[in-house]
C-alpha positions as CSV (number, residue, x, y, z in Angstrom):
1,M,8.7,-57.6,159.0
2,I,11.8,-58.4,157.2
3,M,15.2,-57.8,159.2
4,L,17.9,-57.2,156.9
5,T,20.2,-57.4,158.9
6,R,20.3,-61.0,159.4
7,G,20.2,-61.7,156.1
8,L,23.4,-59.4,155.4
9,V,24.9,-60.7,157.9
10,S,24.5,-64.1,156.9
11,S,26.1,-63.3,153.4
12,R,29.7,-62.1,154.9
13,L,31.3,-64.5,152.5
14,A,30.0,-63.6,149.4
15,L,30.0,-59.8,150.1
16,S,33.5,-60.3,150.5
17,A,34.1,-62.1,147.4
18,A,31.7,-59.1,145.7
19,L,34.7,-57.0,147.2
20,A,37.3,-58.6,145.8
21,S,35.5,-58.7,142.1
22,F,35.3,-55.2,142.2
23,T,38.8,-54.6,143.7
24,S,40.1,-56.3,140.1
25,I,37.6,-54.1,138.1
26,S,38.8,-51.1,139.7
27,A,42.1,-51.8,138.7
28,F,41.7,-53.2,135.1
29,A,39.9,-49.8,134.9
30,Q,43.5,-47.8,136.3
31,E,45.5,-49.0,133.9
32,S,42.6,-48.0,131.0
33,P,44.6,-45.9,128.4
34,K,43.1,-42.2,127.3
35,S,40.6,-42.5,125.5
36,D,41.5,-39.0,123.5
37,A,42.2,-38.9,119.8
38,A,45.4,-37.7,118.5
39,T,46.7,-34.7,116.9
40,P,48.2,-36.3,113.7
41,V,52.1,-35.1,113.3
42,T,52.7,-32.8,110.1
43,A,55.6,-31.4,110.7
44,G,58.7,-33.0,109.0
45,G,58.9,-34.8,106.1
46,P,57.8,-39.0,105.0
47,S,61.6,-39.8,104.5
48,S,62.7,-39.1,108.8
49,P,62.2,-42.6,110.4
50,A,62.2,-41.1,113.5
51,V,59.0,-38.7,112.4
52,A,57.2,-41.4,110.9
53,A,57.4,-43.6,114.1
54,E,55.8,-40.8,115.9
55,T,53.3,-40.9,113.1
56,L,52.3,-44.5,113.0
57,G,52.4,-44.3,116.8
58,A,50.0,-40.8,117.2
59,A,47.7,-42.7,114.1
60,R,47.2,-45.8,116.8
61,H,46.1,-43.7,119.0
62,Y,42.2,-43.9,118.4
63,P,39.4,-43.1,121.6
64,F,39.5,-46.7,123.4
65,G,37.6,-49.6,122.1
66,N,38.1,-48.3,118.5
67,L,40.0,-49.9,116.1
68,S,40.6,-47.0,113.3
69,D,39.9,-43.0,113.7
70,P,35.9,-43.1,114.1
71,S,35.3,-39.5,112.5
72,V,36.9,-40.7,108.9
73,P,34.6,-42.9,106.5
74,A,36.0,-46.1,105.6
75,S,37.8,-46.2,102.4
76,S,36.1,-49.6,101.2
77,F,33.5,-51.7,102.3
78,F,36.8,-54.8,103.5
79,A,38.0,-51.5,105.3
80,S,34.3,-50.8,107.2
81,L,34.6,-54.6,108.5
82,V,38.1,-54.5,110.2
83,E,38.3,-50.9,111.3
84,G,35.5,-51.0,113.1
85,K,34.9,-50.6,117.2
86,V,35.1,-53.4,119.8
87,N,32.8,-52.6,122.8
88,L,33.0,-54.2,125.9
89,D,30.5,-54.2,129.3
90,N,31.7,-56.1,132.3
91,R,28.9,-55.8,135.7
92,A,29.6,-57.5,138.7
93,R,26.6,-57.6,141.6
94,Y,26.4,-59.2,144.4
95,E,22.4,-59.1,145.8
96,W,20.9,-60.3,148.7
97,A,16.7,-60.4,148.8
98,E,14.6,-62.1,151.2
99,T,10.8,-62.6,151.3
100,T,8.3,-64.0,153.4
101,G,7.9,-68.0,153.7
102,R,11.1,-68.2,151.8
103,R,15.1,-68.5,152.8
104,P,17.1,-65.3,151.9
105,S,18.9,-65.7,148.5
106,N,22.6,-64.4,147.9
107,A,23.4,-64.0,144.3
108,L,26.8,-63.0,143.4
109,T,27.2,-62.8,139.4
110,N,29.1,-61.4,136.5
111,R,27.7,-60.0,133.6
112,L,30.0,-59.7,130.3
113,R,29.3,-58.4,126.9
114,L,31.4,-58.4,124.2
115,G,30.6,-57.6,120.9
116,Y,32.2,-55.7,117.4
117,G,30.4,-52.9,115.3
118,S,31.8,-52.5,111.5
119,K,32.6,-49.1,110.4
120,P,29.3,-47.7,108.2
121,F,30.2,-47.9,104.9
122,H,27.8,-45.9,102.7
123,G,25.6,-46.2,105.5
124,L,25.4,-50.1,106.1
125,S,27.4,-52.0,108.9
126,F,27.0,-55.0,110.7
127,Y,26.6,-55.2,114.3
128,A,27.8,-59.2,116.7
129,E,27.4,-59.2,120.6
130,M,28.5,-62.0,123.0
131,E,26.8,-62.1,126.6
132,N,27.6,-64.4,129.5
133,V,26.3,-64.7,132.7
134,T,28.3,-66.8,135.7
135,A,27.5,-67.2,139.3
136,A,29.8,-67.7,141.9
137,N,27.5,-69.6,144.3
138,D,24.2,-70.8,142.1
139,N,22.9,-72.7,145.0
140,W,22.2,-69.7,147.1
141,Y,18.8,-68.5,144.9
142,W,16.3,-69.8,143.0
143,V,15.7,-69.1,139.4
144,P,12.2,-70.2,138.7
145,A,12.1,-69.9,134.7
146,T,15.4,-72.4,134.9
147,G,15.4,-74.4,137.2
148,Q,18.4,-73.3,138.5
149,G,19.3,-73.4,142.4
150,D,17.1,-74.1,145.5
151,P,13.9,-73.5,144.7
152,T,13.1,-73.2,148.9
153,R,14.7,-69.4,148.0
154,T,13.9,-66.3,147.1
155,T,13.9,-65.9,143.4
156,I,16.7,-63.8,141.3
157,S,16.1,-63.9,137.9
158,D,19.8,-63.8,137.5
159,P,20.2,-67.6,135.6
160,E,23.7,-69.1,134.5
161,G,24.6,-69.1,130.9
162,T,26.4,-67.5,127.4
163,E,23.8,-66.3,124.6
164,L,24.1,-63.6,121.1
165,N,22.6,-60.7,122.5
166,Q,22.5,-58.9,119.3
167,G,23.9,-59.9,115.8
168,L,22.1,-57.9,112.9
169,G,23.0,-55.5,110.3
170,R,21.8,-52.0,109.8
171,F,21.4,-49.5,106.9
172,Q,21.6,-45.8,108.2
173,T,21.1,-42.0,106.1
174,A,20.2,-39.1,107.5
175,S,19.0,-38.0,104.2
176,I,17.6,-40.0,101.3
177,G,19.0,-37.9,98.4
178,E,19.7,-34.0,99.1
179,S,17.3,-33.1,101.1
180,G,14.9,-36.1,101.3
181,P,13.8,-38.1,104.6
182,S,15.9,-40.1,107.6
183,L,15.9,-44.1,107.2
184,D,17.7,-46.6,109.6
185,V,16.7,-50.1,109.2
186,R,18.2,-53.0,111.0
187,V,17.7,-56.6,110.7
188,G,18.0,-59.7,113.4
189,R,18.2,-59.5,116.6
190,Q,18.7,-55.7,118.5
191,R,17.9,-53.8,121.5
192,V,14.6,-52.2,121.1
193,K,13.7,-49.5,123.6
194,L,10.8,-47.0,123.0
195,D,9.7,-43.9,125.1
196,D,10.4,-45.1,129.1
197,E,10.3,-48.7,128.6
198,R,7.3,-48.9,129.9
199,F,5.5,-51.1,127.2
200,I,8.8,-51.9,124.9
201,G,11.8,-52.3,126.8
202,N,15.3,-54.7,127.2
203,V,15.5,-55.1,131.1
204,G,18.7,-53.5,131.5
205,W,18.7,-54.2,134.9
206,R,18.7,-57.8,135.5
207,Q,22.1,-59.7,134.2
208,F,20.7,-61.4,130.9
209,E,18.7,-58.7,128.7
210,Q,16.0,-58.5,126.4
211,T,16.5,-58.2,122.8
212,F,14.6,-58.9,119.7
213,D,14.5,-60.9,116.6
214,A,13.2,-58.3,114.2
215,A,13.4,-56.3,111.3
216,S,12.5,-52.7,112.1
217,V,12.4,-49.3,110.0
218,E,12.7,-45.6,111.6
219,S,12.2,-42.5,109.5
220,D,11.5,-38.8,109.9
221,L,9.3,-38.8,106.4
222,G,11.5,-35.5,105.4
223,I,9.4,-33.2,108.4
224,K,11.2,-31.7,111.3
225,G,10.3,-33.1,114.8
226,L,9.2,-36.3,113.5
227,T,9.6,-39.7,114.1
228,V,7.7,-43.1,112.7
229,Q,8.9,-45.9,113.4
230,Y,7.6,-50.3,112.8
231,A,9.5,-53.2,113.5
232,Y,8.1,-56.8,113.0
233,V,9.5,-59.0,115.8
234,W,9.6,-63.5,114.7
235,H,11.2,-64.1,118.2
236,V,12.0,-62.5,121.3
237,Q,15.0,-63.4,123.8
238,R,14.0,-62.6,127.0
239,I,16.1,-62.1,130.9
240,F,16.3,-65.7,131.6
241,G,19.4,-66.7,129.1
242,P,19.7,-69.5,126.2
243,D,18.0,-72.3,128.4
244,G,15.2,-69.8,129.7
245,P,11.8,-69.9,128.4
246,N,11.7,-67.5,125.3
247,Y,9.3,-66.2,122.6
248,E,8.0,-66.6,119.3
249,S,6.1,-64.2,117.8
250,Q,4.1,-62.3,115.3
251,S,4.1,-59.1,116.9
252,H,4.4,-55.7,115.2
253,L,5.5,-52.8,116.8
254,I,3.9,-49.3,115.7
255,R,5.0,-45.9,117.0
256,S,5.1,-42.5,115.4
257,S,6.3,-39.1,117.8
258,Y,5.6,-35.4,117.1
259,A,7.4,-32.5,118.5
260,V,5.2,-30.1,118.3
261,A,6.9,-28.0,120.7
262,P,9.1,-27.6,123.8
263,E,6.0,-28.0,125.8
264,L,4.5,-30.9,124.2
265,R,5.5,-34.1,122.5
266,V,2.8,-36.4,121.2
267,T,3.5,-40.2,120.5
268,P,0.8,-42.6,119.4
269,F,1.7,-45.8,119.7
270,A,-0.1,-50.1,118.8
271,Y,1.9,-52.5,119.9
272,L,0.1,-55.9,118.6
273,L,1.6,-58.8,120.5
274,D,1.2,-62.7,119.6
275,F,3.1,-65.2,121.1
276,D,1.2,-68.2,119.3
277,T,1.5,-71.0,122.1
278,D,4.4,-70.3,123.9
279,A,2.9,-67.1,125.9
280,P,-1.1,-67.4,124.6
281,A,-1.8,-65.1,128.2
282,D,1.1,-62.3,127.1
283,S,-0.9,-62.3,123.5
284,V,-2.6,-58.9,123.6
285,D,-3.2,-55.5,121.5
286,T,-2.5,-52.2,123.3
287,Y,-3.0,-48.7,121.6
288,G,-2.5,-45.8,123.7
289,V,-1.0,-42.1,123.2
290,R,1.6,-40.5,125.5
291,L,1.9,-36.6,126.1
292,T,5.5,-35.4,127.0
293,G,7.6,-31.7,127.7
294,D,9.0,-28.9,129.4
295,L,7.5,-26.4,131.2
296,G,9.3,-22.9,131.6
297,R,12.1,-24.2,130.7
298,G,13.2,-21.3,127.7
299,S,15.9,-21.7,125.2
300,A,18.0,-24.3,124.7
301,G,21.2,-25.1,125.3
302,K,23.5,-21.9,127.9
303,D,20.4,-20.3,127.6
304,A,17.8,-22.4,128.9
305,N,16.7,-22.1,132.4
306,Q,18.4,-23.8,135.0
307,S,14.7,-24.5,136.8
308,Y,11.8,-26.0,135.4
309,F,9.2,-29.5,135.3
310,D,8.4,-31.8,133.0
311,Y,5.4,-33.8,132.9
312,E,4.4,-37.0,131.3
313,L,0.5,-38.3,130.5
314,V,-0.2,-41.5,129.3
315,Y,-3.4,-43.7,128.2
316,A,-3.5,-46.6,126.9
317,Y,-6.6,-49.7,126.2
318,Q,-5.6,-53.3,125.8
319,V,-7.3,-56.0,124.7
320,D,-6.8,-60.0,123.9
321,A,-5.6,-60.9,120.7
322,G,-4.5,-64.2,119.0
323,R,-4.5,-67.3,121.1
324,N,-4.9,-65.8,124.7
325,P,-7.7,-68.0,126.3
326,T,-9.2,-64.7,128.4
327,D,-11.9,-62.5,126.5
328,F,-10.6,-59.1,128.4
329,A,-10.0,-55.4,128.1
330,A,-8.8,-53.2,130.6
331,K,-7.1,-49.4,131.0
332,F,-3.5,-47.8,131.5
333,F,-3.5,-44.2,132.9
334,A,0.1,-42.7,134.2
335,A,0.4,-39.5,135.0
336,Q,3.8,-38.0,136.5
337,L,5.3,-34.3,137.2
338,R,9.1,-33.4,137.8
339,F,10.8,-30.2,139.1
340,N,14.3,-30.1,138.2
341,K,16.9,-27.9,139.1
342,A,20.5,-27.3,138.5
343,G,23.0,-28.1,140.8
344,F,20.4,-29.9,143.0
345,G,18.5,-32.9,141.1
346,A,14.6,-33.5,141.2
347,I,11.3,-34.2,142.7
348,Q,9.0,-35.9,141.4
349,A,4.8,-37.2,142.1
350,G,2.7,-39.7,140.5
351,Y,0.5,-42.4,139.4
352,Q,-0.5,-45.0,137.4
353,L,-3.3,-47.2,137.4
354,L,-2.7,-50.8,135.8
355,G,-6.8,-51.7,135.3
356,S,-8.7,-54.8,136.3
357,D,-11.4,-56.4,133.9
358,D,-13.8,-57.5,136.6
359,G,-11.2,-59.2,138.5
360,V,-10.2,-62.1,135.8
361,T,-7.4,-60.4,134.3
362,A,-5.4,-56.9,134.3
363,F,-3.5,-54.3,132.1
364,R,0.2,-56.2,131.2
365,F,3.6,-55.0,130.0
366,P,4.7,-59.1,128.2
367,L,7.7,-56.6,127.1
368,G,7.9,-54.0,129.0
369,T,10.7,-52.9,131.7
370,N,8.7,-53.1,134.9
371,H,11.4,-53.2,136.6
372,K,11.6,-49.6,136.0
373,F,7.8,-49.5,137.6
374,Q,5.8,-49.9,140.8
375,G,8.7,-50.3,142.5
376,Y,12.1,-52.0,142.6
377,A,10.9,-54.7,145.0
378,D,10.1,-56.9,141.6
379,Q,6.6,-57.9,143.9
380,F,4.4,-56.0,140.9
381,V,6.7,-56.9,138.2
382,T,3.3,-59.1,137.1
383,T,0.0,-57.1,137.4
384,P,-1.9,-58.9,139.5
385,P,-5.5,-60.0,138.4
386,F,-7.4,-57.3,140.4
387,G,-5.1,-54.5,138.9
388,L,-3.6,-51.9,140.8
389,H,-3.2,-48.5,141.2
390,D,0.4,-46.8,142.5
391,A,1.2,-43.3,143.9
392,Y,4.5,-42.0,144.6
393,V,7.0,-39.4,145.4
394,G,10.7,-39.5,144.7
395,V,13.9,-37.3,145.0
396,F,16.8,-37.6,143.1
397,A,19.7,-34.9,144.9
398,D,23.2,-34.8,143.6
399,L,25.0,-35.1,146.9
400,P,28.6,-33.8,147.4
401,G,31.3,-35.9,145.7
402,G,29.8,-36.2,142.8
403,I,27.9,-39.4,144.2
404,K,23.5,-39.3,143.1
405,S,21.0,-40.6,145.1
406,E,17.1,-41.5,144.6
407,F,14.8,-42.0,146.8
408,T,10.9,-42.7,146.5
409,I,8.0,-44.2,148.2
410,H,5.2,-46.1,146.9
411,Q,1.5,-46.7,148.1
412,F,-0.6,-49.5,146.2
413,W,-4.3,-50.4,146.4
414,S,-5.8,-53.1,144.2
415,D,-8.2,-51.7,141.3
416,E,-10.9,-54.1,141.9
417,G,-11.9,-53.7,145.5
418,G,-9.4,-51.1,146.8
419,D,-8.2,-52.9,148.9
420,D,-4.5,-51.8,150.7
421,L,-2.1,-53.7,149.5
422,G,1.0,-52.1,151.1
423,Y,3.8,-49.8,150.8
424,E,7.4,-49.5,149.5
425,L,10.9,-47.9,150.3
426,D,13.4,-47.3,147.3
427,G,16.8,-46.1,147.6
428,V,19.7,-45.9,145.2
429,L,23.7,-44.3,145.6
430,S,25.2,-44.2,142.7
431,K,28.7,-42.6,141.5
432,K,30.6,-42.2,138.2
433,L,34.2,-42.9,139.6
434,R,35.6,-42.5,136.1
435,P,34.2,-41.7,132.3
436,N,33.6,-45.3,132.1
437,W,34.0,-46.9,135.6
438,T,30.5,-46.2,137.6
439,V,30.1,-47.9,141.3
440,L,26.5,-48.0,142.9
441,F,23.9,-49.2,145.6
442,K,20.4,-50.2,145.9
443,A,18.1,-51.3,148.1
444,A,14.0,-52.4,148.5
445,Y,11.7,-53.4,151.1
446,F,7.7,-53.8,150.1
447,D,5.5,-54.2,153.1
448,G,2.6,-56.3,152.5
449,H,-1.4,-55.9,152.9
450,N,-3.8,-58.2,152.9
451,G,-2.4,-61.3,152.4
452,Q,0.6,-59.5,149.7
453,P,4.6,-61.0,151.7
454,D,7.0,-58.5,152.5
455,I,9.9,-58.1,149.9
456,A,13.6,-56.7,150.7
457,R,16.3,-56.8,148.4
458,V,19.9,-54.9,148.6
459,W,22.5,-54.8,145.3
460,L,25.6,-53.7,145.2
461,E,27.5,-53.7,141.9
462,T,30.5,-52.0,139.9
463,T,30.1,-51.9,136.0
464,F,33.0,-51.3,133.1
465,S,32.3,-50.7,130.1
466,F,33.7,-49.1,126.1
């Protein structure tokens, strides 16, 4: 088993630097202005200089990041371009990782996202966002996808670089005509997160996120409780930055969702992925349905029950597509039940099957946020050819002082052969210090069996955003 203490002691200097970085962000957060919108001053006449100055000052006190009052529509197309909102998201992180047969890694990185969105004008808006990741110690860890760092060390997939994270135009309306269907159209590089991100997500845990060059449309077709979505994806900007392997694509994402009742939402989907020659093994067609709902919650709002269950059931079938060299078919099944209680948190239990086709290849998730599933140690972020069973139990507790906690244990075994692959322990502590400032501690330990390596990871991070 890996000794966490040895790796952590060896990283004292990096941790000290991380804490220094966190302190500087703390100071910045404390100096940030309040985001409450000012009430316009109506007393006095416009001829009064004092009242005019006070009114001007109040008018400029908008919610943080906004260049104008967000509740007031843009008066012209030009006004919509200059009266938008600045968005900032800065995350400083220290990560320590060690696995069997490799030296420990220490990554001290900072991720900055800076974007600007125009104010909607008759439903039309634009958004652009850059993303920069820097490392204080890029030789202390290893990024195989880009070749950055020391190849003798444990993998941490946070390379350095600067890229366009999002850049899109959008048209959105709640109703076409008096009582027509809603419509939301986006064209350009965009973030796409569908359902729980098991199949399609932004991989938001890594410093570079995954975004999509796509044309997407969403509508309720004028039917209450219905959502229909389609997207054509021609490029995937993955988590490895501007120099990493990104996918050229001819992929189609098709999804609909209908709320039958609070106890049942039905979500059928078809994700048809074709990555040409960039990643032919990831070219797959996936068809499935997802059932979710709340049990015993009662009415909405303040009359809702404070204790209730929610559940999830998913079945999917996957086959090779495009230029995939392997002829295969595999199944996926997931079931989860969670008990929620206000003031306490939640307890959940679940099971996932990532099926194998005779040990040759297995069900895969090329565009999913895979870090969220099968444990935070990332041992199974790519499904092994022999497939995988994952049974897990988790506790999410609201601790004193506003601290949120999570503890989860996983047990893994192979689909082909039923071999014991090991177990994993995951823990998270987080606290929102201010509405726009959060700190987090996270740790994962995977104890591998039958040829699987041991893996340990520890994170300490702070995020400031507006």
